[in-house]
C-alpha positions as CSV (number, residue, x, y, z in Angstrom):
1,M,24.4,-18.8,78.5
2,S,25.6,-20.1,75.1
3,V,23.5,-22.6,73.3
4,N,24.8,-26.2,72.8
5,W,23.9,-26.4,69.2
6,I,25.2,-30.0,68.8
7,K,22.9,-31.1,71.6
8,V,20.0,-29.3,69.8
9,E,20.9,-31.2,66.6
10,K,20.9,-34.6,68.4
11,K,17.5,-33.9,69.9
12,N,15.8,-32.6,66.7
13,Y,17.5,-33.8,63.6
14,M,17.4,-37.3,62.0
15,F,20.8,-39.0,62.4
16,T,21.6,-39.7,58.7
17,V,25.0,-37.9,58.5
18,R,28.1,-38.3,60.7
19,R,28.9,-34.6,61.2
20,Q,32.2,-33.2,62.3
21,P,31.7,-31.5,65.7
22,I,31.9,-28.0,64.3
23,V,29.0,-25.5,64.2
24,I,29.9,-23.2,61.3
25,A,28.5,-19.7,61.8
26,R,29.9,-17.7,58.8
27,G,32.2,-17.9,55.9
28,D,34.3,-15.6,53.6
29,G,36.2,-16.9,50.6
30,T,38.2,-20.0,51.6
31,R,37.7,-19.5,55.3
32,V,34.9,-20.2,57.8
33,W,34.4,-19.5,61.5
34,D,32.5,-21.6,64.0
35,V,30.2,-20.3,66.8
36,D,33.2,-19.8,69.1
37,D,34.9,-17.7,66.3
38,K,37.6,-20.3,65.6
39,E,38.9,-19.9,62.1
40,Y,39.3,-22.8,59.6
41,L,40.6,-23.2,56.1
42,D,37.7,-24.9,54.2
43,F,39.1,-27.6,51.8
44,T,35.6,-29.1,51.3
45,A,33.7,-26.1,49.8
46,G,30.3,-27.5,50.7
47,W,31.2,-30.8,49.0
48,A,32.5,-29.1,45.8
49,V,29.6,-26.6,45.8
50,N,31.2,-23.2,46.8
51,N,33.5,-23.0,43.7
52,L,33.8,-19.2,44.2
53,G,34.2,-19.6,48.0
54,H,31.9,-18.5,50.7
55,C,29.7,-15.4,50.2
56,H,31.3,-14.2,46.9
57,P,29.9,-10.8,45.9
58,A,29.0,-12.0,42.4
59,I,26.5,-14.4,44.0
60,T,25.4,-12.6,47.1
61,E,24.5,-9.4,45.1
62,E,22.5,-11.4,42.6
63,I,20.6,-13.1,45.5
64,T,20.0,-9.8,47.3
65,N,18.7,-8.0,44.3
66,Q,16.5,-11.0,43.2
67,A,15.1,-11.4,46.7
68,K,13.8,-7.9,46.5
69,T,12.3,-8.4,43.1
70,L,10.8,-11.9,42.6
71,V,11.5,-15.2,44.4
72,Q,9.1,-17.9,43.0
73,T,6.4,-18.2,40.3
74,S,6.6,-21.9,39.2
75,N,7.2,-23.0,35.7
76,Q,3.7,-21.8,34.7
77,F,5.4,-18.5,33.7
78,Y,8.6,-17.2,32.2
79,T,11.1,-15.6,34.5
80,L,14.2,-13.6,33.6
81,P,16.8,-15.3,35.9
82,Q,15.8,-18.8,34.5
83,L,16.1,-17.7,30.9
84,R,19.4,-15.8,31.5
85,L,20.9,-18.9,33.1
86,A,19.6,-21.2,30.4
87,E,21.1,-19.0,27.7
88,I,24.6,-18.8,29.2
89,L,24.7,-22.6,29.9
90,V,23.7,-23.4,26.3
91,E,26.0,-20.8,24.8
92,S,29.0,-22.2,26.9
93,S,28.4,-25.9,26.1
94,V,27.9,-28.3,23.3
95,L,24.3,-28.9,24.5
96,D,21.2,-27.3,23.1
97,K,18.4,-27.4,25.8
98,V,18.3,-27.3,29.6
99,F,15.8,-28.1,32.4
100,F,16.3,-26.9,35.9
101,G,15.6,-28.9,39.1
102,N,16.7,-28.5,42.7
103,S,19.7,-30.8,43.0
104,G,22.1,-33.0,41.2
105,A,20.1,-36.1,42.1
106,E,17.0,-34.5,40.5
107,A,19.0,-33.6,37.4
108,L,20.1,-37.2,37.1
109,E,16.5,-38.4,37.6
110,G,15.5,-36.2,34.7
111,V,18.2,-37.2,32.4
112,C,17.5,-40.9,33.0
113,K,13.8,-40.3,32.2
114,L,15.0,-38.7,29.0
115,A,17.2,-41.7,28.2
116,K,14.3,-44.2,28.9
117,K,11.9,-42.3,26.6
118,Y,14.7,-42.1,24.0
119,G,15.1,-45.9,24.2
120,K,11.3,-46.3,24.0
121,I,11.1,-44.3,20.8
122,N,14.4,-45.1,19.1
123,R,15.5,-48.5,20.4
124,D,12.3,-50.5,20.3
125,G,11.5,-49.9,24.0
126,A,15.1,-50.2,25.4
127,Y,15.2,-48.9,29.0
128,E,18.4,-50.1,30.6
129,I,21.2,-47.6,31.5
130,I,24.8,-48.8,32.0
131,T,26.6,-47.2,34.9
132,A,30.0,-47.9,36.6
133,F,31.0,-49.6,39.8
134,N,32.2,-47.0,42.4
135,S,30.0,-44.4,40.8
136,F,27.7,-42.1,42.8
137,H,24.6,-40.5,41.3
138,G,22.6,-39.5,44.3
139,R,20.3,-40.7,47.0
140,T,16.8,-40.8,45.5
141,Q,15.5,-44.4,45.0
142,A,16.3,-44.5,41.3
143,M,19.8,-42.9,41.8
144,V,20.6,-45.3,44.6
145,A,20.0,-48.1,42.0
146,A,22.1,-46.2,39.5
147,T,25.0,-45.8,41.9
148,G,27.5,-48.7,41.7
149,Q,28.2,-49.0,45.4
150,P,26.6,-51.7,47.5
151,L,27.2,-49.6,50.6
152,Y,24.4,-47.2,49.5
153,Q,22.1,-49.9,48.3
154,E,21.8,-52.8,50.8
155,S,19.2,-51.2,53.1
156,F,16.9,-50.3,50.2
157,K,16.6,-53.5,48.3
158,P,14.8,-54.5,46.1
159,L,16.3,-51.8,44.0
160,I,14.5,-50.1,41.1
161,P,15.4,-52.1,38.0
162,G,16.9,-50.8,34.8
163,F,20.5,-50.2,35.8
164,V,23.5,-52.4,34.8
165,H,26.8,-51.9,36.5
166,V,30.3,-52.5,35.0
167,P,33.8,-51.7,36.0
168,Y,34.9,-48.1,35.5
169,N,37.7,-47.4,33.0
170,D,36.9,-50.6,31.1
171,V,35.4,-50.0,27.6
172,D,35.2,-53.8,26.9
173,A,32.9,-54.2,29.9
174,I,30.5,-51.6,28.5
175,I,30.6,-53.3,25.1
176,D,29.9,-56.7,26.7
177,A,27.0,-55.3,28.8
178,T,25.3,-53.6,25.8
179,S,22.2,-55.3,24.6
180,D,19.0,-54.6,22.8
181,K,17.6,-53.3,26.1
182,T,20.4,-50.7,26.5
183,A,19.2,-47.1,26.1
184,A,22.2,-45.2,27.5
185,V,25.6,-45.2,29.2
186,L,25.9,-42.9,32.3
187,L,29.4,-42.1,33.6
188,E,31.2,-39.5,35.7
189,P,34.2,-37.9,33.8
190,V,36.1,-38.4,37.1
191,Q,34.5,-40.5,39.9
192,G,34.2,-38.2,42.9
193,E,32.5,-40.0,45.7
194,G,34.0,-43.3,44.6
195,G,37.4,-42.1,45.5
196,V,38.4,-39.5,42.9
197,N,39.1,-42.1,40.2
198,V,40.5,-40.6,37.0
199,P,40.0,-42.6,33.7
200,H,42.7,-43.2,31.2
201,G,42.9,-40.6,28.4
202,T,40.9,-42.5,25.7
203,Y,38.3,-44.1,27.9
204,L,35.5,-41.6,27.5
205,S,36.2,-41.1,23.8
206,R,36.0,-44.8,23.1
207,V,32.8,-45.1,25.1
208,K,31.3,-42.2,23.1
209,E,32.4,-43.9,19.8
210,W,30.7,-47.2,20.9
211,C,27.5,-45.4,21.9
212,E,27.3,-43.7,18.5
213,K,27.7,-47.0,16.7
214,Q,24.9,-48.6,18.8
215,G,22.6,-45.6,18.7
216,I,22.5,-45.3,22.5
217,L,22.9,-42.1,24.5
218,F,26.3,-41.1,26.0
219,I,25.5,-39.2,29.2
220,L,27.9,-37.6,31.7
221,D,27.2,-37.0,35.3
222,E,28.9,-33.6,35.7
223,V,27.4,-32.8,39.1
224,Q,30.8,-32.7,40.8
225,T,33.1,-32.2,37.9
226,G,31.2,-29.3,36.2
227,M,31.6,-25.6,36.6
228,G,35.3,-25.5,36.5
229,R,36.5,-28.0,39.1
230,L,38.7,-30.1,36.8
231,G,40.3,-27.2,35.0
232,E,37.7,-26.6,32.3
233,L,34.1,-25.3,32.6
234,F,32.9,-28.9,32.0
235,G,34.7,-32.2,32.6
236,Y,33.9,-33.4,29.1
237,Q,36.1,-30.7,27.7
238,I,39.1,-32.1,29.5
239,F,38.6,-35.4,27.6
240,D,37.6,-33.9,24.3
241,V,34.3,-35.7,24.0
242,E,30.8,-34.4,23.2
243,P,28.1,-36.0,25.4
244,D,24.5,-36.3,24.2
245,A,23.4,-35.1,27.7
246,I,24.8,-34.1,31.0
247,A,23.6,-33.5,34.6
248,L,24.7,-30.5,36.6
249,G,24.3,-29.7,40.3
250,K,26.5,-28.8,43.3
251,A,28.5,-25.8,42.1
252,L,26.0,-24.6,39.6
253,G,24.3,-22.3,42.1
254,G,27.5,-21.3,43.9
255,G,25.9,-22.4,47.2
256,A,22.2,-22.0,46.3
257,P,20.3,-25.3,45.7
258,I,19.9,-26.0,42.0
259,G,20.4,-28.8,39.5
260,A,20.1,-29.0,35.7
261,F,20.2,-31.5,32.9
262,M,21.1,-30.6,29.4
263,S,20.8,-32.4,26.1
264,K,21.4,-32.1,22.4
265,D,18.3,-31.3,20.3
266,E,18.4,-34.7,18.5
267,C,17.8,-36.6,21.7
268,M,15.5,-34.2,23.5
269,V,12.4,-36.4,23.4
270,L,10.6,-35.0,26.5
271,E,7.3,-33.3,25.9
272,P,4.9,-31.2,28.0
273,G,3.8,-33.3,30.9
274,D,6.8,-35.7,30.8
275,H,8.7,-33.8,33.4
276,G,8.3,-30.9,35.8
277,S,9.2,-29.3,39.2
278,T,7.4,-26.8,41.4
279,F,10.7,-25.2,42.5
280,G,12.8,-26.1,39.4
281,G,14.2,-23.0,37.9
282,N,13.3,-21.0,41.0
283,A,14.1,-17.3,40.3
284,L,16.3,-16.9,43.4
285,S,18.4,-20.0,42.8
286,C,18.7,-19.2,39.1
287,A,19.9,-15.6,39.9
288,A,22.6,-17.1,42.1
289,A,23.6,-19.6,39.5
290,F,23.7,-17.0,36.8
291,G,26.0,-14.7,38.9
292,S,28.3,-17.6,39.7
293,T,28.4,-19.0,36.1
294,R,29.0,-15.6,34.6
295,Y,31.9,-14.9,37.0
296,I,33.4,-18.3,36.4
297,I,33.4,-17.7,32.7
298,D,34.4,-14.1,32.6
299,N,37.3,-14.6,35.0
300,N,38.5,-17.9,33.6
301,I,38.2,-19.6,37.0
302,P,38.7,-23.1,35.4
303,A,42.2,-22.1,34.4
304,R,42.8,-20.9,38.0
305,A,41.6,-24.3,39.2
306,K,44.1,-26.0,37.0
307,E,46.9,-23.8,38.1
308,M,46.2,-24.1,41.8
309,G,45.5,-27.8,41.5
310,A,49.0,-28.3,40.1
311,I,50.5,-26.4,43.1
312,L,48.4,-28.5,45.5
313,M,49.3,-31.7,43.8
314,E,53.0,-30.9,43.9
315,G,52.8,-30.1,47.6
316,L,50.9,-33.3,48.3
317,N,53.5,-35.4,46.5
318,N,56.2,-33.7,48.6
319,L,54.3,-34.9,51.7
320,R,54.1,-38.4,50.2
321,S,57.9,-38.5,50.0
322,K,58.0,-37.8,53.7
323,F,55.2,-40.1,55.0
324,N,55.3,-43.7,53.8
325,F,51.7,-44.4,54.9
326,I,50.5,-42.3,51.9
327,S,49.9,-44.9,49.2
328,D,48.5,-42.8,46.4
329,I,47.6,-39.2,45.4
330,R,45.3,-38.8,42.4
331,G,42.9,-36.2,40.9
332,M,42.5,-33.5,38.5
333,G,42.2,-29.7,38.9
334,L,41.0,-29.1,42.4
335,L,39.4,-32.5,43.0
336,I,42.1,-34.6,44.7
337,A,42.2,-37.7,46.9
338,V,45.0,-38.8,49.2
339,E,44.9,-42.5,49.9
340,F,46.5,-44.2,52.9
341,D,47.7,-47.8,53.5
342,N,45.3,-48.2,56.4
343,E,41.9,-46.8,57.6
344,I,43.1,-43.5,59.3
345,S,40.8,-41.0,57.5
346,A,38.6,-40.3,60.6
347,D,41.7,-39.7,62.8
348,I,43.2,-37.4,60.2
349,L,39.9,-35.4,59.9
350,S,39.6,-35.0,63.7
351,K,43.2,-33.8,64.0
352,S,42.9,-31.5,61.0
353,N,39.9,-29.9,62.6
354,K,42.1,-29.0,65.6
355,E,44.7,-27.6,63.3
356,G,42.0,-25.4,61.6
357,L,41.6,-27.3,58.4
358,L,38.4,-28.9,57.0
359,L,38.7,-32.0,54.9
360,N,36.4,-34.8,53.7
361,A,36.8,-38.5,54.3
362,V,35.8,-40.0,50.9
363,K,36.8,-43.5,52.1
364,P,38.0,-45.0,55.4
365,N,41.5,-44.9,53.9
366,A,41.3,-41.8,51.8
367,I,40.5,-38.1,52.2
368,R,39.2,-35.8,49.5
369,I,40.4,-32.3,48.9
370,M,38.1,-29.9,47.0
371,P,38.6,-26.3,48.1
372,P,37.0,-23.3,46.4
373,L,38.5,-22.6,43.0
374,T,39.4,-19.1,44.1
375,I,41.9,-20.4,46.6
376,S,45.3,-18.7,46.7
377,S,48.7,-20.3,46.6
378,L,49.3,-18.9,50.1
379,E,46.1,-20.7,51.4
380,I,47.2,-23.9,49.7
381,N,50.6,-23.7,51.5
382,Q,48.9,-23.1,54.8
383,G,46.7,-26.1,54.2
384,L,49.7,-28.2,53.4
385,E,51.5,-27.1,56.5
386,C,48.4,-28.2,58.6
387,L,48.4,-31.6,56.8
388,E,52.1,-32.1,57.5
389,S,51.6,-31.3,61.1
390,V,48.7,-33.8,61.3
391,F,50.6,-36.5,59.4
392,K,53.5,-36.3,61.9
393,T,51.1,-37.4,64.7
394,V,49.7,-40.4,62.7
């Protein structure tokens, strides 16, 4: 008798996520199969995590070899996977130093600690960090406070102080919010969870210029935009700015759990004892991340994301011309949102599942499309065909 795994989940797992009623058993590239062996095109990629798709050899071989060699030692000792990963990230970025944690939220916690100590030393005790409305920076207590969405905050008030929220894509709002308490500005190059909101071309560069004038840190949350998703290895490269620090997560490990924050030497104020992590820089996760990062760079996967993203965007705009309930299509590279004139996202997800297509409802009236960066044009067209079939039933 087959096991009802959804029933097992309801009995044993905390109800904190509204899952789609699909039990995924295995994956390969852009495709996954459920326990009944039904095949799906995966246009979610583990929430923008599996940038090389499912079970890519560059990652699985690193994990397999590392698991046979060394899994965990703690940061009390040096390990080769950690140092190889640190080297390739520093060499491929404008940053000078890196610290590894276990997730994007942890990376953001670390970079905010760095900002507060920087403010303490260089800004006469400044501790506030300016973030944007509709941002998303994670679900730890501090990052819930940093996130500019009341939806995630209401149940956890009073919030941890020290974060000031302003409208996204509004430089003047940042200027007006800056005070002698301000230590840093923290922004996403493109807001992901907030609805895939793309700033105008000069926004980030003008914010950077303001931060330099004020002597405050310019920090970018690259947890979702990093590792090639927008069409460059890092999102800041798209907008031609140099951040003082960034946070990475999601796709860094190619599916293995890892996060990192990076900074320039001149603002790296953390000292021994200021920060740490038992599993941060874990040998197994670092091996996976190195394999993924090395492959992304050597095979110019960001350029592929840009190319495939243009094909996907063109196909989605063709659908928009056919279905008048599509009110907007926006995004960059292979991070795209389709917005509707009413709250039909849940219905579209349910019907897409039946068609064999996995999507993400980023808002009640918008879906987010973030497939593996290795997706083919054929798979994009198959996904567009599924979407058209679903839209005809709405």
